C-alpha positions in Angstrom: 0.0 0.2 -0.1 1.5 3.6 -0.6 2.7 5.8 1.6 0.8 8.5 -0.7 -2.1 10.0 0.4 -4.7 8.9 -2.6 -8.0 9.6 -3.2 -10.3 6.3 -4.2 -12.8 6.1 -6.9 -15.8 7.4 -4.8 -13.9 10.6 -4.1 -12.7 11.4 -7.8 -13.7 14.4 -9.6 -12.9 16.4 -12.8 -10.2 15.3 -14.7 -9.3 12.6 -12.4 -12.4 10.9 -12.6 -12.2 10.5 -15.8 -8.4 9.5 -15.8 -10.1 6.5 -13.3 -12.9 5.7 -15.7 -9.9 5.2 -18.3 -7.1 2.8 -16.1 -10.3 1.1 -14.0 -10.1 -2.5 -14.8 -13.8 -3.3 -16.8 -14.0 -6.9 -15.9 -13.5 -6.4 -11.6 -14.4 -2.7 -11.6 -11.0 -2.1 -9.2 -8.4 0.5 -9.8 -4.8 -0.6 -9.4 -2.5 1.0 -6.4 -0.3 2.1 -9.2 -2.6 4.0 -10.8 -4.4 5.5 -7.6 -0.9 6.8 -6.5 -1.4 9.1 -9.2 -4.0 10.8 -7.9 -2.6 13.8 -6.5 -1.3 14.8 -10.1 -4.1 13.6 -12.6 -1.9 14.8 -15.7 0.6 12.1 -13.7 -1.4 9.6 -14.3 -3.1 10.3 -18.0 1.1 10.0 -19.1 1.3 7.2 -16.8 -2.0 5.2 -18.9 -0.8 6.6 -22.4 3.4 5.0 -21.3 1.4 1.9 -20.5 -0.5 1.3 -23.5 2.1 2.2 -25.9 4.7 -0.6 -24.4 1.5 -2.7 -24.1 0.4 -2.8 -27.1 3.1 -1.6 -28.9 5.5 -4.6 -29.9 2.9 -7.0 -32.4 5.6 -9.4 -32.4 4.6 -9.8 -29.0 1.6 -11.3 -27.5 -0.1 -9.2 -24.3 0.8 -12.3 -21.9 4.3 -12.6 -23.1 4.4 -9.3 -22.2 3.1 -9.5 -19.0 5.8 -12.2 -18.4 8.6 -9.7 -19.1 7.2 -7.2 -16.8 7.2 -9.7 -13.7 10.3 -10.5 -14.6 11.8 -7.2 -14.6 9.9 -6.0 -11.3 11.3 -9.9 -9.7 14.4 -8.4 -10.7 14.2 -5.0 -9.5 13.0 -6.6 -6.2 9.8 -5.4 -6.4 6.5 -6.8 -5.3 4.2 -4.9 -7.9 
């Protein structure tokens, strides 16, 4: 859990609410902690999401599953629990 004061889905307004709508998991309706950390700076959330989309969709020779597995391996190597 973040040590940063964050806002949740129910507290979001304006630009933040729109960004949260875009990054909320459509299957579960949940917002990842990594995205809610950006609630203090909505433009940063927008930039983070655009970067994520570019990385996850920008390599047509890799399937999404392969990209996710690469992310997991990199996180483990970096000692990241995410």
